[in-house]
C-alpha positions as CSV (number, residue, x, y, z in Angstrom):
1,M,-43.2,-14.7,-9.7
2,E,-39.8,-16.5,-9.6
3,W,-41.4,-19.7,-10.7
4,I,-42.9,-18.0,-13.7
5,R,-39.6,-16.3,-14.6
6,R,-37.8,-19.6,-14.3
7,N,-40.3,-21.3,-16.6
8,E,-40.2,-18.6,-19.2
9,K,-36.4,-17.9,-19.3
10,N,-34.7,-21.0,-17.9
11,K,-35.8,-24.3,-19.2
12,K,-33.8,-26.2,-16.5
13,T,-36.2,-27.9,-14.1
14,Y,-35.7,-28.3,-10.3
15,R,-35.1,-32.0,-11.0
16,A,-32.3,-31.2,-13.4
17,L,-30.8,-28.7,-10.9
18,F,-30.9,-31.4,-8.2
19,F,-29.2,-34.0,-10.4
20,D,-26.5,-31.4,-11.4
21,M,-25.8,-30.8,-7.8
22,C,-25.7,-34.5,-7.0
23,E,-23.1,-35.1,-9.8
24,D,-20.9,-32.3,-8.4
25,I,-21.0,-34.0,-4.9
26,Q,-20.3,-37.4,-6.3
27,D,-17.3,-36.1,-8.3
28,M,-15.8,-34.6,-5.1
29,E,-16.2,-37.9,-3.3
30,R,-14.5,-39.7,-6.2
31,L,-11.6,-37.2,-6.0
32,D,-11.1,-37.8,-2.3
33,A,-11.3,-41.6,-2.9
34,L,-8.7,-41.4,-5.7
35,R,-6.4,-39.3,-3.5
36,S,-6.7,-41.8,-0.6
37,L,-6.0,-44.7,-3.0
38,M,-2.9,-43.0,-4.3
39,K,-1.7,-42.3,-0.7
40,L,-2.2,-45.9,0.2
41,F,-0.4,-47.0,-2.9
42,I,2.6,-44.8,-2.0
43,E,2.7,-46.1,1.6
44,I,2.8,-49.7,0.3
45,A,5.4,-48.8,-2.3
46,N,7.6,-47.2,0.4
47,G,7.6,-50.6,2.2
48,F,9.4,-52.3,-0.6
49,A,13.2,-52.5,-1.0
50,A,14.8,-49.2,-2.0
51,E,15.6,-50.2,-5.6
52,N,12.0,-51.4,-6.2
53,T,10.6,-48.3,-4.5
54,E,12.6,-46.1,-6.9
55,T,11.3,-48.0,-9.9
56,I,7.7,-47.7,-8.7
57,K,8.1,-44.0,-8.0
58,S,9.6,-43.4,-11.5
59,K,6.8,-45.4,-13.2
60,L,4.1,-43.6,-11.2
61,K,5.7,-40.1,-12.0
62,D,5.8,-41.0,-15.7
63,W,2.1,-42.1,-15.6
64,I,1.1,-38.9,-13.8
65,T,3.0,-36.8,-16.4
66,S,1.3,-38.5,-19.2
67,Q,-2.2,-37.7,-17.8
68,T,-4.3,-34.6,-18.4
69,R,-3.6,-31.4,-16.5
70,F,-6.5,-32.2,-14.2
71,V,-4.9,-35.5,-13.0
72,Q,-1.5,-33.9,-12.8
73,A,-2.8,-31.2,-10.5
74,L,-4.7,-33.7,-8.4
75,F,-1.4,-35.5,-7.6
76,A,1.0,-32.5,-7.7
77,N,1.8,-32.6,-4.0
78,L,2.4,-36.3,-3.5
79,C,4.6,-37.0,-0.4
80,W,7.0,-39.8,-1.3
81,E,8.6,-40.1,2.1
82,S,7.3,-42.8,4.5
């Protein structure tokens, strides 16, 4: 009965639902990868001389500010201390 209801009312196939779920999982993995990459970048930046580190931090903060709210929220809690 559920199969009949789905075919009559919801044109989304099981295949489409599967691929929708896969896309969500892939997006989550990309976000984790992006956060890890940013953390590594900050660790490397903290290893430079203080004046260079401040310049890098300033440029990175400017870049984050210029991005969409989604990206801004993604990096809202960056830890700049080494």
